[in-house]
Biopython code that builds the backbone (N, CA, C, O; Angstrom):
import numpy as np
from Bio.PDB.StructureBuilder import StructureBuilder

atoms = [
    (1, "UNK", "N", (0.845, -1.162, 0.003)),
    (1, "UNK", "CA", (-0.015, -0.018, 0.010)),
    (1, "UNK", "C", (0.899, 1.234, 0.021)),
    (1, "UNK", "O", (1.825, 1.342, 0.825)),
    (2, "UNK", "N", (0.609, 2.146, -0.878)),
    (2, "UNK", "CA", (1.413, 3.366, -0.934)),
    (2, "UNK", "C", (0.893, 4.348, 0.107)),
    (2, "UNK", "O", (-0.282, 4.323, 0.475)),
    (3, "UNK", "N", (1.745, 5.172, 0.553)),
    (3, "UNK", "CA", (1.368, 6.143, 1.577)),
    (3, "UNK", "C", (1.380, 7.551, 0.983)),
    (3, "UNK", "O", (2.341, 7.958, 0.330)),
    (4, "UNK", "N", (0.317, 8.265, 1.218)),
    (4, "UNK", "CA", (0.175, 9.633, 0.714)),
    (4, "UNK", "C", (0.351, 10.565, 1.896)),
    (4, "UNK", "O", (-0.444, 10.498, 2.834)),
    (5, "UNK", "N", (1.364, 11.439, 1.897)),
    (5, "UNK", "CA", (1.595, 12.304, 3.053)),
    (5, "UNK", "C", (0.399, 13.263, 3.326)),
    (5, "UNK", "O", (0.243, 13.767, 4.438)),
    (6, "UNK", "N", (-0.412, 13.493, 2.318)),
    (6, "UNK", "CA", (-1.562, 14.401, 2.531)),
    (6, "UNK", "C", (-2.765, 13.636, 3.145)),
    (6, "UNK", "O", (-3.725, 14.255, 3.602)),
    (7, "UNK", "N", (-2.701, 12.308, 3.149)),
    (7, "UNK", "CA", (-3.816, 11.530, 3.657)),
    (7, "UNK", "C", (-3.365, 10.665, 4.847)),
    (7, "UNK", "O", (-2.765, 9.607, 4.659)),
    (8, "UNK", "N", (-3.665, 11.136, 6.097)),
    (8, "UNK", "CA", (-3.210, 10.392, 7.245)),
    (8, "UNK", "C", (-3.772, 8.958, 7.332)),
    (8, "UNK", "O", (-3.160, 8.100, 7.969)),
    (9, "UNK", "N", (-4.905, 8.695, 6.712)),
    (9, "UNK", "CA", (-5.511, 7.393, 6.716)),
    (9, "UNK", "C", (-4.685, 6.370, 5.914)),
    (9, "UNK", "O", (-4.886, 5.165, 6.064)),
    (10, "UNK", "N", (-3.768, 6.841, 5.074)),
    (10, "UNK", "CA", (-2.991, 5.925, 4.272)),
    (10, "UNK", "C", (-1.798, 5.333, 5.053)),
    (10, "UNK", "O", (-1.132, 4.414, 4.576)),
    (11, "UNK", "N", (-1.544, 5.865, 6.242)),
    (11, "UNK", "CA", (-0.440, 5.337, 7.060)),
    (11, "UNK", "C", (-0.970, 4.251, 7.947)),
    (11, "UNK", "O", (-2.007, 4.409, 8.591)),
    (12, "UNK", "N", (-0.264, 3.151, 7.985)),
    (12, "UNK", "CA", (-0.614, 2.014, 8.852)),
    (12, "UNK", "C", (0.319, 2.032, 10.050)),
    (12, "UNK", "O", (1.536, 1.943, 9.886)),
    (13, "UNK", "N", (-0.241, 2.148, 11.267)),
    (13, "UNK", "CA", (0.584, 2.255, 12.451)),
    (13, "UNK", "C", (1.415, 1.006, 12.676)),
    (13, "UNK", "O", (2.554, 1.107, 13.131)),
    (14, "UNK", "N", (0.884, -0.156, 12.375)),
    (14, "UNK", "CA", (1.559, -1.387, 12.629)),
    (14, "UNK", "C", (1.765, -2.124, 11.302)),
    (14, "UNK", "O", (0.897, -2.087, 10.429)),
    (15, "UNK", "N", (2.850, -2.757, 11.160)),
    (15, "UNK", "CA", (3.187, -3.528, 9.960)),
    (15, "UNK", "C", (2.704, -4.972, 10.079)),
    (15, "UNK", "O", (2.717, -5.546, 11.168)),
    (16, "UNK", "N", (2.293, -5.537, 9.001)),
    (16, "UNK", "CA", (2.038, -6.950, 8.959)),
    (16, "UNK", "C", (3.356, -7.700, 9.079)),
    (16, "UNK", "O", (4.414, -7.103, 8.878)),
    (17, "UNK", "N", (3.327, -8.981, 9.399)),
    (17, "UNK", "CA", (4.549, -9.737, 9.518)),
    (17, "UNK", "C", (5.344, -9.735, 8.224)),
    (17, "UNK", "O", (6.572, -9.647, 8.252)),
    (18, "UNK", "N", (4.671, -9.831, 7.106)),
    (18, "UNK", "CA", (5.342, -9.834, 5.803)),
    (18, "UNK", "C", (5.972, -8.473, 5.532)),
    (18, "UNK", "O", (7.093, -8.418, 5.026)),
    (19, "UNK", "N", (5.303, -7.393, 5.845)),
    (19, "UNK", "CA", (5.872, -6.078, 5.645)),
    (19, "UNK", "C", (7.035, -5.840, 6.577)),
    (19, "UNK", "O", (8.033, -5.233, 6.188)),
    (20, "UNK", "N", (6.917, -6.315, 7.810)),
    (20, "UNK", "CA", (8.047, -6.160, 8.757)),
    (20, "UNK", "C", (9.261, -6.943, 8.301)),
    (20, "UNK", "O", (10.388, -6.465, 8.430)),
    (21, "UNK", "N", (9.050, -8.149, 7.766)),
    (21, "UNK", "CA", (10.189, -8.943, 7.264)),
    (21, "UNK", "C", (10.865, -8.211, 6.105)),
    (21, "UNK", "O", (12.093, -8.193, 6.022)),
    (22, "UNK", "N", (10.085, -7.612, 5.213)),
    (22, "UNK", "CA", (10.690, -6.860, 4.098)),
    (22, "UNK", "C", (11.473, -5.654, 4.612)),
    (22, "UNK", "O", (12.578, -5.382, 4.144)),
    (23, "UNK", "N", (10.908, -4.943, 5.559)),
    (23, "UNK", "CA", (11.534, -3.740, 6.095)),
    (23, "UNK", "C", (12.811, -4.091, 6.855)),
    (23, "UNK", "O", (13.827, -3.413, 6.699)),
    (24, "UNK", "N", (12.772, -5.134, 7.668)),
    (24, "UNK", "CA", (13.893, -5.474, 8.517)),
    (24, "UNK", "C", (14.807, -6.512, 7.865)),
    (24, "UNK", "O", (15.728, -7.015, 8.509)),
    (25, "UNK", "N", (14.565, -6.832, 6.613)),
    (25, "UNK", "CA", (15.376, -7.839, 5.932)),
    (25, "UNK", "C", (16.724, -7.276, 5.512)),
    (25, "UNK", "O", (17.595, -8.009, 5.044)),
    (26, "UNK", "N", (16.887, -5.975, 5.681)),
    (26, "UNK", "CA", (18.164, -5.368, 5.313)),
    (26, "UNK", "C", (19.284, -5.960, 6.203)),
    (26, "UNK", "O", (19.022, -6.478, 7.289)),
    (27, "UNK", "N", (20.503, -5.872, 5.725)),
    (27, "UNK", "CA", (21.616, -6.443, 6.449)),
    (27, "UNK", "C", (21.838, -5.742, 7.772)),
    (27, "UNK", "O", (21.473, -4.577, 7.928)),
    (28, "UNK", "N", (22.426, -6.433, 8.718)),
    (28, "UNK", "CA", (22.756, -5.842, 9.994)),
    (28, "UNK", "C", (23.949, -4.939, 9.880)),
    (28, "UNK", "O", (24.837, -5.171, 9.059)),
    (29, "UNK", "N", (23.977, -3.934, 10.677)),
    (29, "UNK", "CA", (25.100, -3.031, 10.743)),
    (29, "UNK", "C", (26.312, -3.796, 11.194)),
    (29, "UNK", "O", (26.191, -4.649, 12.073)),
    (30, "UNK", "N", (27.465, -3.539, 10.642)),
    (30, "UNK", "CA", (28.696, -4.276, 11.001)),
    (30, "UNK", "C", (29.003, -4.133, 12.508)),
    (30, "UNK", "O", (29.493, -5.065, 13.145)),
    (31, "UNK", "N", (28.706, -2.964, 13.045)),
    (31, "UNK", "CA", (29.086, -2.726, 14.449)),
    (31, "UNK", "C", (28.008, -3.139, 15.445)),
    (31, "UNK", "O", (28.250, -3.124, 16.652)),
    (32, "UNK", "N", (26.837, -3.503, 14.967)),
    (32, "UNK", "CA", (25.766, -3.916, 15.875)),
    (32, "UNK", "C", (25.719, -5.406, 16.014)),
    (32, "UNK", "O", (25.496, -6.110, 15.030)),
    (33, "UNK", "N", (25.928, -5.920, 17.234)),
    (33, "UNK", "CA", (25.842, -7.367, 17.447)),
    (33, "UNK", "C", (24.414, -7.851, 17.143)),
    (33, "UNK", "O", (23.434, -7.163, 17.429)),
    (34, "UNK", "N", (24.328, -9.042, 16.563)),
    (34, "UNK", "CA", (23.027, -9.602, 16.166)),
    (34, "UNK", "C", (22.102, -9.747, 17.373)),
    (34, "UNK", "O", (20.900, -9.511, 17.253)),
    (35, "UNK", "N", (22.620, -10.117, 18.491)),
    (35, "UNK", "CA", (21.762, -10.269, 19.700)),
    (35, "UNK", "C", (21.166, -8.951, 20.123)),
    (35, "UNK", "O", (20.010, -8.904, 20.543)),
    (36, "UNK", "N", (21.937, -7.864, 20.022)),
    (36, "UNK", "CA", (21.409, -6.534, 20.424)),
    (36, "UNK", "C", (20.306, -6.105, 19.475)),
    (36, "UNK", "O", (19.273, -5.607, 19.924)),
    (37, "UNK", "N", (20.498, -6.283, 18.174)),
    (37, "UNK", "CA", (19.459, -5.859, 17.249)),
    (37, "UNK", "C", (18.193, -6.709, 17.428)),
    (37, "UNK", "O", (17.081, -6.192, 17.322)),
    (38, "UNK", "N", (18.358, -7.997, 17.698)),
    (38, "UNK", "CA", (17.208, -8.850, 17.899)),
    (38, "UNK", "C", (16.451, -8.419, 19.186)),
    (38, "UNK", "O", (15.220, -8.412, 19.199)),
    (39, "UNK", "N", (17.171, -8.068, 20.243)),
    (39, "UNK", "CA", (16.531, -7.629, 21.466)),
    (39, "UNK", "C", (15.776, -6.331, 21.254)),
    (39, "UNK", "O", (14.665, -6.173, 21.759)),
    (40, "UNK", "N", (16.361, -5.399, 20.515)),
    (40, "UNK", "CA", (15.677, -4.127, 20.247)),
    (40, "UNK", "C", (14.426, -4.339, 19.419)),
    (40, "UNK", "O", (13.401, -3.710, 19.681)),
    (41, "UNK", "N", (14.489, -5.213, 18.422)),
    (41, "UNK", "CA", (13.321, -5.482, 17.612)),
    (41, "UNK", "C", (12.266, -6.166, 18.456)),
    (41, "UNK", "O", (11.085, -5.845, 18.323)),
    (42, "UNK", "N", (12.644, -7.098, 19.322)),
    (42, "UNK", "CA", (11.674, -7.765, 20.175)),
    (42, "UNK", "C", (10.945, -6.756, 21.062)),
    (42, "UNK", "O", (9.731, -6.853, 21.239)),
    (43, "UNK", "N", (11.688, -5.773, 21.627)),
    (43, "UNK", "CA", (11.067, -4.785, 22.472)),
    (43, "UNK", "C", (10.025, -3.988, 21.706)),
    (43, "UNK", "O", (8.977, -3.660, 22.262)),
    (44, "UNK", "N", (10.284, -3.672, 20.455)),
    (44, "UNK", "CA", (9.308, -2.920, 19.652)),
    (44, "UNK", "C", (8.091, -3.767, 19.327)),
    (44, "UNK", "O", (6.962, -3.279, 19.378)),
    (45, "UNK", "N", (8.310, -5.025, 18.993)),
    (45, "UNK", "CA", (7.213, -5.904, 18.657)),
    (45, "UNK", "C", (6.361, -6.266, 19.885)),
    (45, "UNK", "O", (5.162, -6.517, 19.760)),
    (46, "UNK", "N", (6.969, -6.290, 21.031)),
    (46, "UNK", "CA", (6.287, -6.619, 22.280)),
    (46, "UNK", "C", (5.225, -5.547, 22.622)),
    (46, "UNK", "O", (4.223, -5.849, 23.270)),
    (47, "UNK", "N", (5.447, -4.338, 22.194)),
    (47, "UNK", "CA", (4.527, -3.231, 22.518)),
    (47, "UNK", "C", (3.389, -3.096, 21.526)),
    (47, "UNK", "O", (2.633, -2.127, 21.597)),
    (48, "UNK", "N", (3.241, -4.037, 20.600)),
    (48, "UNK", "CA", (2.114, -3.983, 19.670)),
    (48, "UNK", "C", (0.824, -4.353, 20.422)),
    (48, "UNK", "O", (0.791, -5.241, 21.274)),
    (49, "UNK", "N", (-0.229, -3.619, 20.052)),
    (49, "UNK", "CA", (-1.547, -3.901, 20.662)),
    (49, "UNK", "C", (-2.185, -5.038, 19.877)),
    (49, "UNK", "O", (-2.828, -4.809, 18.852)),
    (50, "UNK", "N", (-2.005, -6.260, 20.357)),
    (50, "UNK", "CA", (-2.624, -7.405, 19.729)),
    (50, "UNK", "C", (-3.467, -8.146, 20.773)),
    (50, "UNK", "O", (-2.992, -8.431, 21.872)),
    (51, "UNK", "N", (-4.682, -8.445, 20.433)),
    (51, "UNK", "CA", (-5.503, -9.160, 21.393)),
    (51, "UNK", "C", (-5.045, -10.624, 21.572)),
    (51, "UNK", "O", (-4.579, -11.262, 20.628)),
    (52, "UNK", "N", (-5.188, -11.123, 22.779)),
    (52, "UNK", "CA", (-4.823, -12.483, 23.053)),
    (52, "UNK", "C", (-5.821, -13.444, 22.401)),
    (52, "UNK", "O", (-5.441, -14.514, 21.924)),
    (53, "UNK", "N", (-7.085, -13.058, 22.385)),
    (53, "UNK", "CA", (-8.153, -13.880, 21.769)),
    (53, "UNK", "C", (-9.108, -12.939, 21.049)),
    (53, "UNK", "O", (-9.472, -11.887, 21.574)),
    (54, "UNK", "N", (-9.504, -13.320, 19.863)),
    (54, "UNK", "CA", (-10.452, -12.505, 19.129)),
    (54, "UNK", "C", (-11.824, -12.575, 19.800)),
    (54, "UNK", "O", (-12.225, -13.610, 20.332)),
    (55, "UNK", "N", (-12.516, -11.467, 19.761)),
    (55, "UNK", "CA", (-13.870, -11.404, 20.348)),
    (55, "UNK", "C", (-14.846, -10.971, 19.277)),
    (55, "UNK", "O", (-14.502, -10.219, 18.365)),
    (56, "UNK", "N", (-16.040, -11.446, 19.399)),
    (56, "UNK", "CA", (-17.065, -10.991, 18.462)),
    (56, "UNK", "C", (-17.746, -9.734, 19.024)),
    (56, "UNK", "O", (-17.568, -9.400, 20.195)),
    (57, "UNK", "N", (-18.519, -9.049, 18.191)),
    (57, "UNK", "CA", (-19.156, -7.830, 18.596)),
    (57, "UNK", "C", (-20.130, -8.044, 19.757)),
    (57, "UNK", "O", (-20.327, -7.140, 20.569)),
    (58, "UNK", "N", (-20.737, -9.222, 19.843)),
    (58, "UNK", "CA", (-21.722, -9.485, 20.861)),
    (58, "UNK", "C", (-21.082, -9.671, 22.256)),
    (58, "UNK", "O", (-21.755, -9.482, 23.270)),
    (59, "UNK", "N", (-19.833, -10.025, 22.310)),
    (59, "UNK", "CA", (-19.172, -10.367, 23.570)),
    (59, "UNK", "C", (-18.747, -9.148, 24.383)),
    (59, "UNK", "O", (-18.812, -9.182, 25.612)),
    (60, "UNK", "N", (-18.310, -8.068, 23.721)),
    (60, "UNK", "CA", (-17.786, -6.950, 24.478)),
    (60, "UNK", "C", (-18.052, -5.653, 23.719)),
    (60, "UNK", "O", (-18.123, -5.633, 22.490)),
    (61, "UNK", "N", (-18.192, -4.596, 24.466)),
    (61, "UNK", "CA", (-18.273, -3.274, 23.872)),
    (61, "UNK", "C", (-16.950, -2.964, 23.156)),
    (61, "UNK", "O", (-15.890, -3.212, 23.731)),
    (62, "UNK", "N", (-16.971, -2.433, 21.930)),
    (62, "UNK", "CA", (-15.709, -2.190, 21.225)),
    (62, "UNK", "C", (-14.746, -1.287, 21.961)),
    (62, "UNK", "O", (-13.534, -1.494, 21.898)),
    (63, "UNK", "N", (-15.264, -0.286, 22.661)),
    (63, "UNK", "CA", (-14.372, 0.596, 23.399)),
    (63, "UNK", "C", (-13.689, -0.135, 24.564)),
    (63, "UNK", "O", (-12.500, 0.049, 24.823)),
    (64, "UNK", "N", (-14.462, -0.953, 25.245)),
    (64, "UNK", "CA", (-13.872, -1.770, 26.355)),
    (64, "UNK", "C", (-12.852, -2.747, 25.810)),
    (64, "UNK", "O", (-11.779, -2.897, 26.396)),
    (65, "UNK", "N", (-13.143, -3.402, 24.732)),
    (65, "UNK", "CA", (-12.222, -4.350, 24.142)),
    (65, "UNK", "C", (-10.948, -3.687, 23.698)),
    (65, "UNK", "O", (-9.867, -4.250, 23.868)),
    (66, "UNK", "N", (-11.050, -2.477, 23.118)),
    (66, "UNK", "CA", (-9.826, -1.749, 22.702)),
    (66, "UNK", "C", (-8.993, -1.347, 23.898)),
    (66, "UNK", "O", (-7.767, -1.445, 23.854)),
    (67, "UNK", "N", (-9.627, -0.897, 24.964)),
    (67, "UNK", "CA", (-8.915, -0.488, 26.154)),
    (67, "UNK", "C", (-8.181, -1.686, 26.820)),
    (67, "UNK", "O", (-7.044, -1.567, 27.278)),
    (68, "UNK", "N", (-8.879, -2.831, 26.852)),
    (68, "UNK", "CA", (-8.270, -4.016, 27.489)),
    (68, "UNK", "C", (-7.141, -4.588, 26.616)),
    (68, "UNK", "O", (-6.226, -5.226, 27.136)),
    (69, "UNK", "N", (-7.196, -4.368, 25.316)),
    (69, "UNK", "CA", (-6.158, -4.894, 24.436)),
    (69, "UNK", "C", (-4.947, -3.989, 24.388)),
    (69, "UNK", "O", (-3.920, -4.366, 23.825)),
    (70, "UNK", "N", (-5.042, -2.821, 24.958)),
    (70, "UNK", "CA", (-3.932, -1.864, 24.901)),
    (70, "UNK", "C", (-2.725, -2.409, 25.692)),
    (70, "UNK", "O", (-2.865, -2.908, 26.808)),
    (71, "UNK", "N", (-1.569, -2.297, 25.088)),
    (71, "UNK", "CA", (-0.341, -2.705, 25.748)),
    (71, "UNK", "C", (0.315, -1.474, 26.349)),
    (71, "UNK", "O", (0.509, -0.474, 25.658)),
    (72, "UNK", "N", (0.655, -1.537, 27.614)),
    (72, "UNK", "CA", (1.276, -0.427, 28.310)),
    (72, "UNK", "C", (2.687, -0.839, 28.725)),
    (72, "UNK", "O", (2.896, -1.933, 29.250)),
    (73, "UNK", "N", (3.623, 0.023, 28.492)),
    (73, "UNK", "CA", (5.012, -0.239, 28.898)),
    (73, "UNK", "C", (5.066, -0.283, 30.436)),
    (73, "UNK", "O", (4.576, 0.640, 31.088)),
    (74, "UNK", "N", (5.631, -1.302, 31.004)),
    (74, "UNK", "CA", (5.662, -1.421, 32.484)),
    (74, "UNK", "C", (6.369, -0.233, 33.152)),
    (74, "UNK", "O", (6.105, 0.074, 34.314)),
    (75, "UNK", "N", (7.254, 0.421, 32.425)),
    (75, "UNK", "CA", (7.978, 1.560, 32.993)),
    (75, "UNK", "C", (7.297, 2.877, 32.737)),
    (75, "UNK", "O", (7.872, 3.926, 33.028)),
    (76, "UNK", "N", (6.063, 2.866, 32.191)),
    (76, "UNK", "CA", (5.348, 4.064, 31.862)),
    (76, "UNK", "C", (4.665, 4.628, 33.101)),
    (76, "UNK", "O", (3.660, 4.080, 33.551)),
    (77, "UNK", "N", (5.191, 5.711, 33.656)),
    (77, "UNK", "CA", (4.648, 6.281, 34.893)),
    (77, "UNK", "C", (3.436, 7.152, 34.593)),
    (77, "UNK", "O", (2.663, 7.454, 35.502)),
    (78, "UNK", "N", (3.252, 7.559, 33.355)),
    (78, "UNK", "CA", (2.151, 8.443, 32.984)),
    (78, "UNK", "C", (0.833, 7.725, 32.794)),
    (78, "UNK", "O", (-0.218, 8.366, 32.787)),
    (79, "UNK", "N", (0.860, 6.407, 32.639)),
    (79, "UNK", "CA", (-0.394, 5.675, 32.415)),
    (79, "UNK", "C", (-1.150, 5.518, 33.745)),
    (79, "UNK", "O", (-0.578, 5.138, 34.767)),
    (80, "UNK", "N", (-2.387, 5.807, 33.695)),
    (80, "UNK", "CA", (-3.232, 5.599, 34.914)),
    (80, "UNK", "C", (-4.499, 4.935, 34.524)),
    (80, "UNK", "O", (-5.345, 4.668, 35.377)),
]
sb = StructureBuilder()
sb.init_structure("model")
sb.init_model(0)
sb.init_chain("A")
sb.init_seg("    ")
for serial, (resi, resn, name, xyz) in enumerate(atoms, 1):
    if name == "N":
        sb.init_residue(resn, " ", resi, " ")
    sb.init_atom(name, np.array(xyz, "f"), 0.0, 1.0, " ", f" {name:<3s}", serial, name[0])
structure = sb.get_structure()
C-alpha cells in the first residue's frame, strides 16, 4: 500500500509480519551485534496492541475491548 503524506489514513501504524520482514530484511550493521538488534526489535514488537483472543461484537463493547487490548510499557509512569 502506498502512503500519501496528505492523507493520514494511508499510514498504517503497525506492519504486517510480511511487511516487517521486508523492512527489517536489510543487512545488519557491522558494528551492531546480532543479539542486540534482535533484542531491540523484540522490544518494539512486544509493545504492539494485539488481542490474546479474538472477540465478536456481541461479547464486548468495542471501546472496552480496545482499552483491554492496549499494551502499556511497564515503565510508563504516565499511564493511569
